[in-house]
C-alpha positions as a Markdown table, in Angstrom:
| # | Residue | x | y | z |
|---|---|---|---|---|
| 1 | Met | 0.0 | 0.0 | 0.0 |
| 2 | Ser | 1.4 | 3.4 | -0.9 |
| 3 | Ala | 1.9 | 6.2 | 1.6 |
| 4 | Leu | -0.9 | 8.1 | -0.2 |
| 5 | Glu | -3.3 | 5.2 | 0.2 |
| 6 | Gln | -2.3 | 4.8 | 3.9 |
| 7 | Phe | -3.0 | 8.5 | 4.6 |
| 8 | Leu | -6.3 | 8.4 | 2.8 |
| 9 | Asp | -7.4 | 5.6 | 5.0 |
| 10 | Thr | -7.0 | 7.8 | 8.1 |
| 11 | Ile | -8.7 | 11.0 | 6.9 |
| 12 | Pro | -12.3 | 12.0 | 6.2 |
| 13 | Asp | -13.6 | 11.2 | 2.7 |
| 14 | Trp | -14.4 | 14.8 | 1.9 |
| 15 | Gln | -10.6 | 15.6 | 2.2 |
| 16 | His | -9.6 | 12.9 | -0.3 |
| 17 | Pro | -10.0 | 15.1 | -3.5 |
| 18 | Ser | -7.8 | 17.9 | -2.0 |
| 19 | Val | -5.2 | 15.5 | -0.8 |
| 20 | Lys | -5.1 | 13.7 | -4.2 |
| 21 | Lys | -4.7 | 17.0 | -6.0 |
| 22 | Leu | -2.0 | 18.3 | -3.7 |
| 23 | His | -0.2 | 14.9 | -4.0 |
| 24 | Ser | -0.3 | 15.0 | -7.8 |
| 25 | Thr | 0.9 | 18.6 | -7.9 |
| 26 | Ile | 3.8 | 17.9 | -5.5 |
| 27 | Ser | 4.8 | 14.8 | -7.4 |
| 28 | Leu | 4.7 | 16.6 | -10.7 |
| 29 | Leu | 6.7 | 19.6 | -9.6 |
| 30 | Glu | 9.2 | 17.7 | -7.5 |
| 31 | Pro | 9.4 | 14.1 | -8.8 |
| 32 | Gln | 12.6 | 13.3 | -6.9 |
| 33 | Leu | 10.7 | 13.5 | -3.6 |
| 34 | Ser | 9.7 | 10.3 | -1.8 |
| 35 | Ser | 6.6 | 10.1 | 0.4 |
| 36 | Ser | 5.9 | 8.2 | 3.6 |
| 37 | Ile | 3.8 | 8.5 | 6.7 |
| 38 | Lys | 5.6 | 10.4 | 9.5 |
| 39 | Trp | 3.8 | 11.5 | 12.6 |
| 40 | Gly | 0.5 | 10.4 | 11.0 |
| 41 | Asn | 1.0 | 12.9 | 8.1 |
| 42 | Leu | 1.8 | 12.3 | 4.4 |
| 43 | Thr | 5.4 | 13.6 | 4.3 |
| 44 | Tyr | 7.6 | 14.3 | 1.3 |
| 45 | His | 11.4 | 14.0 | 1.6 |
| 46 | Thr | 14.8 | 13.5 | 0.0 |
| 47 | Ser | 17.7 | 13.5 | 2.4 |
| 48 | Gly | 15.5 | 15.5 | 4.8 |
| 49 | Asn | 11.8 | 16.5 | 5.2 |
| 50 | Val | 10.5 | 19.0 | 2.6 |
| 51 | Cys | 6.8 | 19.2 | 3.2 |
| 52 | Ala | 3.8 | 17.3 | 4.5 |
| 53 | Leu | 0.0 | 17.2 | 4.1 |
| 54 | Val | -1.6 | 17.5 | 7.6 |
| 55 | Ser | -5.3 | 16.7 | 8.1 |
| 56 | His | -7.3 | 18.8 | 10.6 |
| 57 | Lys | -10.9 | 18.7 | 11.5 |
| 58 | Asn | -12.0 | 21.3 | 8.9 |
| 59 | His | -9.0 | 21.7 | 6.6 |
| 60 | Ile | -5.8 | 20.3 | 5.2 |
| 61 | Asn | -2.4 | 22.1 | 5.8 |
| 62 | Leu | 0.6 | 22.0 | 3.5 |
| 63 | Gln | 3.4 | 22.2 | 6.0 |
| 64 | Ile | 6.8 | 23.2 | 4.6 |
| 65 | Trp | 10.2 | 22.8 | 6.2 |
| 66 | Asn | 13.2 | 25.0 | 5.4 |
| 67 | Ala | 11.7 | 26.5 | 2.3 |
| 68 | Leu | 14.6 | 28.8 | 1.7 |
| 69 | Ser | 17.1 | 25.9 | 1.6 |
| 70 | Trp | 15.6 | 24.0 | -1.3 |
């Protein structure tokens, strides 16, 4: 099972379209990133964490680490 599928199993159905679109966009723009589940979030990384999709009750956050160092 992919990290995306694992994450989708843990979040509300109404969030699935947004998460799938964000995942597609991240994968298209930065194809070298790998994804995995870290801290219950869909996290994208190379040698370090780059960004994550974080599910909340009423929204999804795109969390970005060290944006200036990319």
